[in-house]
C-alpha positions as CSV (number, residue, x, y, z in Angstrom):
1,M,0.0,0.0,0.0
2,I,1.5,3.4,-1.1
3,R,0.9,6.2,1.4
4,P,0.8,9.8,0.1
5,G,4.0,11.9,0.8
6,P,4.2,15.0,2.9
7,L,3.9,17.3,-0.3
8,A,0.7,15.6,-1.3
9,R,-0.8,15.9,2.2
10,R,0.1,19.6,2.2
11,W,-1.7,20.2,-1.1
12,V,-4.7,18.4,0.3
13,L,-4.7,20.7,3.3
14,W,-4.4,23.8,1.2
15,G,-7.1,22.6,-1.1
16,L,-9.3,22.0,2.0
17,L,-8.4,25.5,3.2
18,C,-9.4,27.1,-0.1
19,L,-12.7,25.2,-0.1
20,L,-13.3,26.4,3.5
21,V,-12.7,30.0,2.5
22,G,-15.1,29.7,-0.4
23,L,-17.8,28.1,1.8
24,L,-17.2,30.8,4.4
25,L,-17.6,33.5,1.7
26,A,-20.8,32.0,0.5
27,A,-22.1,31.7,4.1
28,L,-21.3,35.3,4.8
29,V,-23.1,36.5,1.7
30,F,-26.1,34.4,2.6
31,L,-26.0,35.7,6.2
32,A,-25.7,39.3,5.0
33,R,-28.8,38.9,2.8
34,E,-30.7,37.3,5.7
35,Y,-29.7,40.1,7.9
36,E,-31.0,42.7,5.4
37,D,-34.2,40.6,5.1
38,G,-34.5,40.5,8.8
39,L,-34.1,44.3,9.1
40,A,-36.8,44.8,6.5
41,L,-39.1,42.3,8.3
42,T,-38.5,44.1,11.6
43,R,-39.5,47.4,10.0
44,Q,-42.6,45.8,8.5
45,E,-43.5,44.4,12.0
46,D,-43.0,47.8,13.5
47,S,-45.3,49.3,10.8
48,A,-47.9,46.6,11.6
49,S,-47.7,47.4,15.3
50,H,-48.2,51.1,14.6
51,I,-51.2,50.4,12.5
52,V,-52.7,48.3,15.3
53,A,-52.0,51.0,17.7
54,D,-53.6,53.6,15.5
55,V,-56.8,51.6,15.1
56,R,-56.9,50.9,18.9
57,N,-56.4,54.6,19.7
58,G,-59.2,55.4,17.2
59,L,-61.6,53.0,18.8
60,V,-60.8,54.6,22.2
61,R,-61.5,58.0,20.9
62,N,-64.8,56.8,19.4
63,V,-65.8,55.4,22.8
64,Q,-65.0,58.8,24.4
65,D,-67.0,60.6,21.7
66,L,-70.0,58.2,22.4
67,V,-69.8,58.8,26.2
68,A,-69.7,62.6,25.5
69,L,-72.6,62.3,23.1
70,H,-74.8,60.6,25.7
71,N,-73.8,62.8,28.6
72,T,-74.5,66.0,26.7
73,H,-77.6,64.9,24.8
74,P,-79.4,62.3,27.0
75,E,-82.8,62.8,25.4
76,V,-84.0,60.9,22.4
77,D,-85.1,64.0,20.5
78,D,-81.7,65.7,20.8
79,W,-79.7,62.5,20.4
80,G,-80.4,61.9,16.7
81,G,-79.0,65.1,15.3
82,V,-75.7,64.8,17.2
83,A,-75.4,61.2,16.3
84,S,-75.8,62.1,12.6
85,R,-73.0,64.6,12.9
86,L,-70.8,62.0,14.6
87,L,-71.4,59.6,11.7
88,V,-70.3,62.2,9.2
89,S,-67.0,62.8,11.0
90,E,-66.4,59.1,11.9
91,R,-66.8,57.3,8.5
92,E,-65.7,54.0,9.9
93,I,-69.0,53.8,11.9
94,V,-71.8,52.8,9.5
95,H,-74.6,52.6,12.0
96,L,-75.3,54.0,15.5
97,E,-78.2,53.3,17.8
98,W,-79.3,53.8,21.4
99,R,-80.9,50.8,23.0
100,D,-82.6,50.5,26.4
101,N,-81.7,48.0,29.2
102,W,-83.9,45.4,27.4
103,Y,-82.1,45.9,24.1
104,S,-85.0,47.7,22.5
105,V,-84.0,50.5,20.1
106,R,-84.7,54.0,21.3
107,A,-83.0,55.9,18.5
108,A,-80.8,54.9,15.5
109,R,-78.9,56.6,12.7
110,V,-77.4,55.1,9.5
111,S,-74.1,56.6,8.1
112,P,-74.8,58.9,5.1
113,Y,-72.0,57.1,3.3
114,Q,-73.9,53.7,3.6
115,P,-77.6,54.7,3.2
116,D,-78.5,51.3,1.7
117,L,-76.9,49.3,4.5
118,F,-80.1,47.5,5.4
119,S,-81.6,47.2,1.9
120,Q,-80.9,43.5,1.6
121,R,-81.2,42.4,5.3
122,L,-82.9,43.8,8.3
123,R,-81.1,45.2,11.2
124,H,-82.8,42.6,13.4
125,D,-80.6,39.9,11.8
126,A,-77.6,41.3,13.8
127,S,-79.3,41.1,17.2
128,A,-77.3,38.1,18.3
129,D,-74.0,39.9,17.7
130,V,-75.4,43.0,19.5
131,R,-76.4,41.0,22.5
132,Q,-73.0,39.2,22.6
133,A,-71.2,42.6,22.5
134,C,-73.4,44.0,25.3
135,A,-72.9,40.8,27.4
136,T,-69.1,41.3,27.1
137,A,-69.5,45.0,28.0
138,L,-71.5,44.3,31.1
139,R,-69.1,41.6,32.2
140,N,-66.1,43.8,31.8
141,N,-67.8,47.1,32.7
142,T,-66.4,48.8,29.6
143,A,-66.9,48.8,25.8
144,G,-67.5,45.3,24.5
145,Y,-67.1,43.9,21.0
146,A,-68.5,40.9,19.0
147,P,-66.7,38.9,16.3
148,S,-67.2,40.3,12.8
149,Y,-69.8,39.0,10.3
150,F,-70.5,39.5,6.6
151,W,-73.4,41.8,5.7
152,P,-74.7,41.5,2.1
153,M,-75.3,44.6,0.0
154,A,-76.8,45.4,-3.4
155,N,-75.4,44.0,-6.6
156,G,-74.0,40.9,-4.9
157,L,-71.5,42.9,-2.8
158,G,-71.1,43.0,0.9
159,I,-69.0,44.4,3.8
160,E,-67.5,42.9,7.0
161,L,-69.1,44.5,10.1
162,M,-68.3,44.4,13.8
163,E,-70.6,45.4,16.6
164,M,-69.4,47.5,19.6
165,C,-71.6,48.0,22.7
166,L,-71.1,50.6,25.4
167,P,-73.2,50.6,28.6
168,V,-74.3,54.1,29.6
169,T,-75.7,55.5,32.8
170,R,-77.8,58.4,33.9
171,D,-77.6,59.7,37.5
172,G,-75.7,56.5,38.5
173,Q,-78.4,54.2,37.0
174,A,-78.1,52.0,33.9
175,D,-79.6,53.9,30.9
176,G,-79.2,51.3,28.2
177,F,-76.4,50.8,25.6
178,L,-74.9,52.7,22.7
179,V,-74.3,50.3,19.9
180,A,-71.9,51.3,17.1
181,T,-71.5,49.1,13.9
182,Y,-68.0,49.3,12.5
183,S,-66.9,48.5,9.0
184,L,-63.6,46.5,9.2
185,A,-62.4,48.1,6.0
186,G,-63.3,51.6,7.4
187,L,-61.1,50.9,10.4
188,L,-58.1,50.7,8.0
189,T,-59.0,53.4,5.6
190,E,-60.1,56.0,8.2
191,M,-57.9,55.3,11.2
192,V,-54.6,54.4,9.4
193,P,-52.8,57.3,7.8
194,A,-52.5,57.3,4.0
195,A,-48.7,57.3,4.2
196,A,-48.8,54.1,6.2
197,R,-51.0,52.4,3.6
198,R,-49.0,53.5,0.6
199,G,-47.3,50.7,-1.3
200,Q,-48.6,47.8,0.7
201,R,-51.7,45.7,1.3
202,I,-53.4,45.5,4.7
203,A,-56.0,42.9,5.6
204,W,-58.0,41.7,8.6
205,T,-57.9,37.9,8.9
206,E,-59.2,35.3,11.2
207,A,-56.9,32.9,13.2
208,D,-57.0,30.3,10.4
209,G,-55.9,32.8,7.8
210,T,-59.3,33.6,6.3
211,R,-59.2,37.1,5.0
212,L,-62.1,39.3,6.1
213,T,-61.3,42.5,4.3
214,I,-58.4,43.9,2.3
215,V,-57.2,47.5,1.8
216,G,-54.5,48.5,-0.7
217,D,-53.0,46.4,-3.4
218,V,-49.6,45.2,-4.8
219,P,-48.8,44.4,-8.5
220,V,-49.8,40.9,-9.6
221,G,-47.0,38.5,-9.7
222,T,-44.8,40.4,-7.3
223,E,-43.2,38.4,-4.5
224,V,-44.4,39.8,-1.2
225,V,-43.3,39.6,2.4
226,H,-46.0,39.5,5.1
227,V,-46.3,39.8,8.8
228,T,-49.2,39.4,11.2
229,Q,-50.1,41.3,14.3
230,L,-52.7,40.2,16.9
231,F,-55.5,42.8,17.4
232,D,-57.5,41.7,20.5
233,L,-60.5,43.5,21.8
234,P,-62.8,42.7,24.7
235,G,-65.0,39.9,23.1
236,A,-63.3,39.8,19.7
237,A,-59.8,39.2,18.2
238,F,-58.4,39.6,14.7
239,L,-55.1,39.3,12.9
240,L,-53.7,42.2,11.0
241,R,-51.9,40.9,7.9
242,L,-49.5,43.4,6.3
243,E,-48.0,42.5,2.9
244,R,-45.3,44.4,1.1
245,P,-43.3,43.7,-2.1
246,R,-39.9,42.1,-1.3
247,E,-37.1,44.6,-1.8
248,V,-34.7,44.0,-4.6
249,R,-31.1,44.8,-3.6
250,G,-27.9,44.7,-5.6
251,W,-25.1,42.2,-5.0
252,F,-22.1,44.3,-5.6
253,T,-21.8,46.1,-2.2
254,D,-22.6,43.0,-0.2
255,V,-20.0,40.9,-2.2
256,L,-17.2,43.4,-1.6
257,T,-17.9,43.6,2.1
258,V,-18.2,39.9,2.5
259,A,-15.0,39.3,0.4
260,V,-12.8,41.4,2.6
261,A,-14.2,39.8,5.7
262,A,-13.7,36.3,4.1
263,L,-10.0,37.1,3.3
264,A,-9.4,38.3,6.8
265,V,-11.0,35.1,8.2
266,A,-8.9,33.0,5.8
267,L,-5.6,34.6,7.0
268,L,-6.7,34.0,10.6
269,G,-7.4,30.4,9.7
270,V,-3.9,29.9,8.2
271,L,-2.3,31.3,11.4
272,G,-4.6,29.0,13.4
273,L,-3.5,26.0,11.5
274,F,0.2,26.7,12.4
275,A,-0.7,27.3,16.0
276,R,-2.8,24.1,16.1
277,D,0.1,22.0,14.7
278,L,2.4,23.3,17.4
279,G,0.0,22.8,20.4
280,R,-1.8,19.7,19.2
281,R,0.5,17.2,21.1
282,Q,0.5,19.2,24.3
283,R,-3.3,19.6,24.3
284,A,-3.8,15.9,23.6
285,E,-1.6,14.9,26.5
286,T,-3.2,17.4,28.8
287,G,-6.7,16.4,27.8
288,L,-5.9,12.7,28.3
289,A,-4.4,13.3,31.7
290,E,-7.4,15.4,32.8
291,A,-9.9,12.8,31.4
292,L,-8.2,10.0,33.3
293,A,-8.0,12.1,36.5
294,F,-11.7,13.0,36.1
295,R,-12.7,9.5,35.6
296,K,-10.7,8.3,38.5
297,A,-12.2,11.0,40.8
298,M,-15.7,10.2,39.6
299,E,-15.3,6.4,40.2
300,D,-13.8,7.0,43.6
301,S,-16.7,9.3,44.7
302,L,-19.4,6.9,43.7
303,V,-21.4,5.0,46.4
304,T,-22.3,2.4,43.8
305,G,-19.9,-0.5,43.5
306,L,-18.4,-1.0,40.1
307,R,-16.9,-4.3,39.0
308,A,-15.4,-5.4,35.7
309,R,-14.8,-9.1,34.7
310,D,-13.3,-10.6,31.6
311,M,-14.8,-13.2,29.4
312,E,-13.4,-16.0,31.8
313,G,-15.1,-14.5,34.8
314,R,-11.9,-13.0,36.4
315,I,-12.2,-9.6,38.1
316,T,-10.3,-7.0,36.2
317,Y,-11.4,-3.8,37.9
318,V,-13.1,-2.7,41.2
319,N,-13.8,0.8,42.6
320,P,-13.3,1.9,46.2
321,A,-17.1,1.7,46.9
322,F,-17.1,-2.0,45.9
323,C,-14.1,-2.8,48.1
324,Q,-15.7,-1.0,51.1
325,M,-18.9,-2.9,50.4
326,V,-17.4,-6.4,50.6
327,G,-14.6,-5.5,53.1
328,L,-11.7,-6.6,50.8
329,T,-8.8,-4.7,49.3
330,P,-8.3,-4.3,45.5
331,E,-5.3,-6.6,45.7
332,Q,-7.5,-9.4,47.1
333,L,-10.1,-8.9,44.5
334,L,-8.2,-8.2,41.2
335,G,-7.6,-11.5,39.3
336,A,-10.0,-13.5,41.5
337,G,-12.0,-16.1,39.5
338,V,-14.8,-18.5,40.3
339,P,-15.9,-18.7,43.1
340,A,-15.5,-15.1,44.2
341,P,-14.5,-14.5,47.8
342,Y,-17.7,-12.6,48.6
343,W,-20.1,-15.3,47.3
344,P,-22.2,-17.2,50.0
345,P,-21.1,-20.9,50.0
346,E,-24.7,-22.2,49.5
347,L,-25.2,-20.0,46.4
348,V,-22.0,-20.9,44.6
349,D,-23.8,-23.2,42.2
350,E,-26.5,-20.7,41.3
351,Y,-23.8,-18.0,40.7
352,R,-21.9,-20.4,38.4
353,Q,-25.0,-21.1,36.3
354,R,-25.7,-17.3,36.0
355,L,-22.0,-16.8,34.9
356,A,-22.4,-19.6,32.3
357,V,-25.4,-17.9,30.8
358,R,-23.4,-14.7,30.4
359,L,-20.5,-16.5,28.8
360,A,-22.9,-18.1,26.4
361,G,-23.7,-14.7,25.1
362,R,-27.3,-14.5,26.4
363,L,-28.1,-11.1,27.8
364,L,-29.9,-10.8,31.1
365,P,-32.5,-8.1,31.8
366,R,-31.1,-4.6,32.3
367,E,-33.2,-4.0,35.3
368,G,-30.9,-6.2,37.3
369,F,-31.4,-8.9,39.9
370,E,-31.2,-9.1,43.7
371,T,-28.9,-11.5,45.6
372,E,-26.7,-11.7,48.7
373,F,-23.0,-11.0,49.2
374,V,-20.8,-11.9,52.2
375,R,-18.4,-9.4,53.8
376,S,-15.0,-10.3,55.0
377,D,-16.3,-10.4,58.6
378,G,-18.9,-13.0,57.6
379,T,-22.0,-10.7,57.7
380,R,-24.4,-10.9,54.8
381,F,-26.2,-8.0,53.0
382,P,-28.6,-7.8,50.1
383,V,-27.4,-6.3,46.8
384,L,-28.9,-5.3,43.5
385,I,-26.7,-6.2,40.5
386,I,-27.1,-4.6,37.1
387,E,-24.8,-5.9,34.3
388,A,-24.0,-4.9,30.8
389,P,-21.5,-6.0,28.1
390,L,-18.1,-4.2,28.2
391,I,-17.2,-3.1,24.7
392,D,-13.7,-1.8,23.7
393,A,-12.8,0.9,21.2
394,Q,-12.9,-1.6,18.3
395,G,-16.4,-2.7,19.2
396,V,-15.3,-6.1,20.6
397,Q,-16.8,-7.4,23.8
398,T,-14.0,-7.9,26.4
399,G,-16.1,-8.7,29.4
400,W,-18.9,-7.6,31.6
401,M,-19.4,-4.4,33.6
402,S,-21.5,-4.6,36.8
403,A,-23.0,-1.9,39.0
404,I,-23.7,-3.2,42.6
405,L,-26.1,-1.4,45.0
406,D,-26.1,-2.2,48.7
407,L,-29.8,-2.6,49.7
408,S,-29.3,-2.8,53.5
409,E,-30.5,0.7,54.2
410,Q,-33.5,0.3,51.8
411,R,-34.5,-2.9,53.6
412,R,-34.2,-1.2,57.0
413,S,-36.3,1.7,55.8
414,E,-39.0,-0.6,54.4
415,E,-39.2,-2.4,57.7
416,L,-39.5,0.9,59.6
417,S,-42.2,2.1,57.1
418,R,-44.1,-1.1,57.5
419,A,-44.1,-0.8,61.3
420,S,-45.1,2.8,61.2
421,Q,-48.0,2.0,58.8
422,E,-49.3,-0.6,61.2
423,R,-49.1,1.8,64.1
424,L,-50.9,4.4,62.1
425,Q,-53.7,2.0,61.2
426,A,-54.1,1.0,64.8
427,T,-54.3,4.7,65.8
428,A,-56.8,5.4,63.1
429,R,-59.0,2.6,64.3
430,L,-58.9,3.9,67.8
431,A,-59.7,7.4,66.6
432,M,-62.6,6.2,64.6
433,A,-63.9,4.3,67.6
434,G,-63.6,7.4,69.8
435,E,-65.3,9.6,67.1
436,M,-68.2,7.1,66.8
437,A,-68.7,6.9,70.6
438,S,-68.7,10.7,70.8
439,L,-71.2,11.1,68.0
440,I,-73.5,8.4,69.3
441,S,-73.5,9.9,72.8
442,H,-74.2,13.4,71.4
443,E,-77.0,12.3,69.1
444,L,-78.7,10.1,71.7
445,N,-79.4,13.1,73.9
446,Q,-82.5,14.0,72.0
447,P,-84.4,10.7,72.0
448,L,-83.3,9.8,75.5
449,A,-84.4,13.2,76.9
450,A,-87.8,12.6,75.1
451,I,-88.1,9.1,76.6
452,A,-87.4,10.5,80.1
453,S,-90.0,13.3,79.6
454,Y,-92.7,10.9,78.4
455,A,-91.9,8.4,81.2
456,S,-92.2,11.2,83.8
457,G,-95.5,12.2,82.2
458,S,-96.8,8.6,82.3
459,L,-95.9,8.2,86.0
460,N,-97.8,11.5,86.7
461,L,-100.8,10.2,84.8
462,L,-100.7,6.9,86.6
463,Q,-100.5,8.6,90.0
464,A,-103.4,11.0,89.2
465,P,-106.7,10.1,90.8
466,Q,-108.5,10.2,87.4
467,G,-105.7,9.2,85.0
468,R,-106.9,8.5,81.5
469,A,-105.7,5.3,79.9
470,E,-105.6,6.7,76.4
471,D,-103.1,9.4,77.5
472,V,-100.9,6.8,79.2
473,A,-101.1,4.7,76.0
474,L,-100.1,7.7,73.9
475,A,-97.1,8.4,76.1
476,L,-96.0,4.8,75.9
477,R,-96.3,4.9,72.1
478,R,-94.1,8.0,72.1
479,I,-91.6,6.2,74.3
480,A,-91.5,3.3,71.9
481,E,-91.1,5.7,68.9
482,Q,-88.2,7.5,70.6
483,A,-86.6,4.2,71.5
484,E,-86.9,3.2,67.8
485,R,-85.4,6.5,66.8
486,A,-82.5,6.0,69.2
487,G,-81.7,2.7,67.5
488,K,-81.9,4.3,64.1
489,V,-79.6,7.1,65.3
490,I,-77.0,4.6,66.4
491,K,-77.1,2.8,63.1
492,S,-77.1,6.0,61.0
493,V,-74.1,7.5,63.0
494,A,-72.2,4.2,62.6
495,D,-72.8,4.3,58.9
496,L,-71.7,7.9,58.8
497,V,-68.4,7.2,60.6
498,R,-67.7,4.3,58.3
499,R,-68.5,6.5,55.3
500,R,-71.4,4.3,54.2
501,E,-74.4,5.6,52.4
502,G,-77.6,5.0,54.3
503,A,-80.9,3.9,53.0
504,R,-82.3,6.8,51.1
505,E,-85.8,7.3,49.9
506,A,-88.2,9.9,48.5
507,V,-89.5,11.7,51.6
508,A,-92.3,14.3,51.7
509,V,-90.9,17.6,53.1
510,A,-93.9,18.0,55.5
511,S,-93.4,14.5,57.0
512,L,-89.9,15.4,58.1
513,F,-91.3,18.3,60.2
514,E,-94.2,16.2,61.4
515,A,-91.9,13.5,62.7
516,I,-89.9,15.9,65.0
517,A,-92.8,18.2,65.9
518,P,-93.6,16.5,69.2
519,L,-90.0,16.8,70.4
520,M,-89.8,20.4,69.3
521,Q,-93.1,21.3,70.9
522,L,-92.1,19.5,74.1
523,Q,-88.8,21.4,74.5
524,G,-90.4,24.6,73.4
525,R,-93.0,24.5,76.1
526,K,-90.3,23.9,78.7
527,L,-88.4,27.0,77.6
528,G,-91.4,29.2,76.8
529,I,-90.6,29.3,73.1
530,S,-93.2,29.0,70.3
531,V,-92.3,26.8,67.4
532,E,-93.7,27.8,63.9
533,V,-93.4,25.5,60.9
534,E,-93.7,27.0,57.4
535,V,-93.6,24.5,54.5
536,A,-94.3,25.8,51.0
537,S,-97.2,23.9,49.4
538,D,-95.3,23.3,46.1
539,S,-92.3,21.7,47.8
540,P,-91.5,18.4,46.0
541,P,-90.3,15.3,47.9
542,V,-86.6,15.1,48.6
543,W,-84.2,12.1,48.3
544,C,-82.6,11.6,51.6
545,D,-81.9,9.4,54.7
546,R,-85.0,10.3,56.8
547,T,-83.4,9.6,60.2
548,M,-80.3,11.6,59.6
549,V,-82.2,14.6,58.1
550,E,-84.6,14.6,61.0
551,Q,-81.6,14.6,63.3
552,V,-80.2,17.6,61.5
553,L,-83.4,19.5,61.9
554,L,-83.5,18.5,65.6
555,N,-79.9,19.6,66.2
556,L,-80.5,23.0,64.5
557,A,-83.8,23.5,66.4
558,R,-82.3,22.6,69.7
559,N,-79.3,25.0,69.1
560,G,-81.8,27.7,68.2
561,M,-83.8,27.2,71.4
562,Q,-80.7,27.1,73.6
563,A,-79.6,30.4,71.9
564,M,-82.7,32.1,73.4
565,P,-82.3,31.8,77.2
566,A,-85.3,32.4,79.4
567,G,-86.1,36.1,80.0
568,D,-83.8,37.3,77.1
569,P,-85.7,38.6,75.3
570,T,-89.0,38.8,77.2
571,S,-92.0,37.0,75.9
572,A,-93.7,40.4,75.3
573,S,-91.2,41.3,72.7
574,G,-92.5,38.6,70.3
575,L,-88.9,37.3,69.7
576,R,-89.2,34.1,71.7
577,R,-90.2,32.0,68.7
578,L,-88.4,29.5,66.5
579,R,-89.3,29.3,62.8
580,L,-88.6,26.2,60.7
581,G,-89.6,25.7,57.1
582,A,-88.7,24.6,53.6
583,R,-89.3,25.9,50.1
584,P,-88.2,24.8,46.6
585,V,-85.2,26.6,45.1
586,P,-86.4,28.3,41.9
587,A,-85.3,26.4,38.7
588,R,-83.1,28.1,36.2
589,E,-84.2,29.1,32.7
590,H,-83.2,25.9,31.0
591,E,-84.4,23.6,33.8
592,P,-88.0,22.3,33.6
593,A,-88.4,21.9,37.4
594,P,-86.5,22.7,40.6
595,H,-83.6,20.3,41.6
596,W,-83.2,21.4,45.3
597,V,-85.3,22.1,48.3
598,E,-84.1,24.7,50.8
599,F,-84.7,24.2,54.6
600,F,-84.2,26.9,57.2
601,V,-84.2,27.2,61.0
602,A,-84.4,30.8,62.3
603,D,-84.0,31.8,66.0
604,H,-83.9,35.2,67.8
605,G,-80.9,34.5,70.0
606,H,-77.7,36.4,70.5
607,G,-76.4,35.6,67.1
608,V,-72.9,34.4,66.0
609,S,-69.9,36.7,66.5
610,A,-67.2,37.0,63.9
611,E,-64.7,35.0,66.0
612,Q,-67.3,32.2,66.4
613,A,-68.2,32.2,62.7
614,S,-64.7,31.2,61.7
615,R,-64.7,28.1,64.0
616,L,-68.4,27.3,64.1
617,F,-68.1,24.0,62.2
618,T,-64.8,22.9,63.8
619,P,-65.1,19.6,65.6
620,F,-65.2,19.9,69.4
621,F,-65.7,23.7,69.3
622,T,-68.7,24.8,71.3
623,T,-70.1,27.9,73.0
624,K,-72.2,26.0,75.5
625,P,-70.8,24.8,78.9
626,E,-72.4,21.3,78.4
627,G,-71.9,21.1,74.7
628,M,-69.5,18.6,73.0
629,G,-68.9,20.6,69.7
630,L,-70.0,17.8,67.4
631,G,-73.6,18.8,66.5
632,L,-73.0,21.3,63.7
633,N,-70.0,19.3,62.3
634,L,-72.3,16.3,62.1
635,C,-75.1,18.3,60.5
636,R,-72.7,19.6,57.8
637,T,-71.3,16.1,57.2
638,V,-74.9,14.7,56.7
639,V,-75.9,17.5,54.4
640,E,-72.8,17.3,52.3
641,Q,-73.2,13.5,52.0
642,H,-76.6,14.2,50.4
643,G,-74.9,16.6,47.9
644,G,-76.2,19.8,49.6
645,A,-74.6,22.6,51.6
646,L,-75.1,24.1,55.0
647,R,-74.7,27.8,55.7
648,F,-75.8,30.5,58.1
649,E,-76.6,34.2,58.1
650,P,-77.8,36.9,60.6
651,N,-81.5,37.0,61.3
652,R,-83.5,40.3,61.7
653,P,-83.9,42.0,64.1
654,R,-81.6,39.5,66.0
655,G,-80.5,35.9,65.9
656,T,-79.3,33.5,63.3
657,V,-80.8,31.6,60.3
658,F,-79.3,28.3,59.3
659,W,-80.0,27.1,55.7
660,F,-79.3,23.8,54.1
661,T,-80.3,22.2,50.8
662,L,-81.4,18.6,49.8
663,P,-81.8,17.2,46.3
664,V,-85.3,16.7,44.9
665,A,-86.3,13.0,44.4
666,A,-85.9,12.3,40.6
667,G,-89.1,11.6,38.7
668,L,-91.4,12.9,41.5
């Protein structure tokens, strides 16, 4: 094989240098042209930004003119003449009208420059766009706009229009809307200076590139450069597309500039070649030393053990982390074959089989496998081994590279986590048992108190000289009913704590109040409080757990009575009464029937302070000496499990009203 001589290699290098200079020259010329094109594009983008700013400022001025028009001529008779003069001066507005708060037209004027605007279609066809613009204006409390639409004209022509709506007021009260209809083409011809439109084409487009209107023109067949600028308004957005013919520049000036720069770069390149030849060896040696030092420092700092073995299974490399892991020195490990000194004796055969699989050329999964190693002191520890083929610079496999991770700390952490989880579960079970016991004791107060009252009444009837048997029987039935209620309360509270959904059914609203009426009347008579129930006649049945909802009403009624202590206020004031009731929540426009029924419990107590309001539903917070602080929290939980919400607000002249909602039974 004949190798090229030094002279031939030198000519090759010079030829490559000349080629490099030529490529550099071409690249600089190209970059110079791109730079000029970039400057032209930047100027065009600035022009588009100025056009958008001019149109936006023009719209702001029009809004100010409309506000002044309404403030100075708020009457319909005066408004028309001033509006006509405004349409003459502002040619971009093709129609102006004053509508009341219900969108009915009070007065309207058509631009004298577009007298046949509504010759093909009636103004009523644009009502949807007007309402959309006015809705945006009311939402933002400023002028609102609607997306543009095409309006047909005579002779098959048409224009692109856009509605603007401005809410107006008189003496601080809403006085309708001023609606201005803009021509998109008029926005460009009237609000953009003629100098800015000369020699270019301006168009409004939609987001997908559809052109809505075009102003100006460029010669047919001329290559154009275009930019787009976003023009967003409250309720509408357009893209301004500005097109301008591409500038034709000469090459001579650019070529001279680039040629001088290319020659200078070429000279610097020649000097760089000489400097490179002199420092190449030194840089290569320095780089190799630094690379070796970096690799050694990186390997020594790893906490992962690294081990390399040749194709026979002998260890050829270990890092300090691996030596520390197995408790052996590199001298004891390098060159060690099968079995390795850190293998457990009972697993030697398994490790031999795994090594045979590798030597046969079959790859193991890259995710690794777990096993055990033995330290030099005899202790064992779990490890994760990940192995991959070791390939040299020629692409030949020379062995296997392994990464070994010590899993001792991970196993210890897993055991601690498992023990902590078991303790947390035991604590949670104890907490649930305590919560269930507290709730049951709290909710059983009502039925147990009622049973005690009826039992005392029965004894009194039996001891009376002329006791009536039917009264005693009624009292005993009441005792049986309250005992049954106590059982249901225990079951319902247990289901609530276990987050189970109770048996729900369609329940008439009036029956919920009838079921708790005896208890409320009994406690009301003891406290000197009158109980009034107001159920709307059109209230539909609700879908609920009857026992839990009755318990909610009882809790709220009891809290309301306890908030009105005896003598405060006096009975003569008429405030010692408790009002309960329900009414359907009015349905929305698109709903055929109401979906919710709203319940309320209103008292005339001392009310809820601001400090108490922030903690009112917090578990175990109470304002009563004998209270447990669980009643309101339980009520809110029950209501929310039914899909409703519980809230409260001040009552007038004093006291508090609690409201909660329940869903209407479907199909009823």
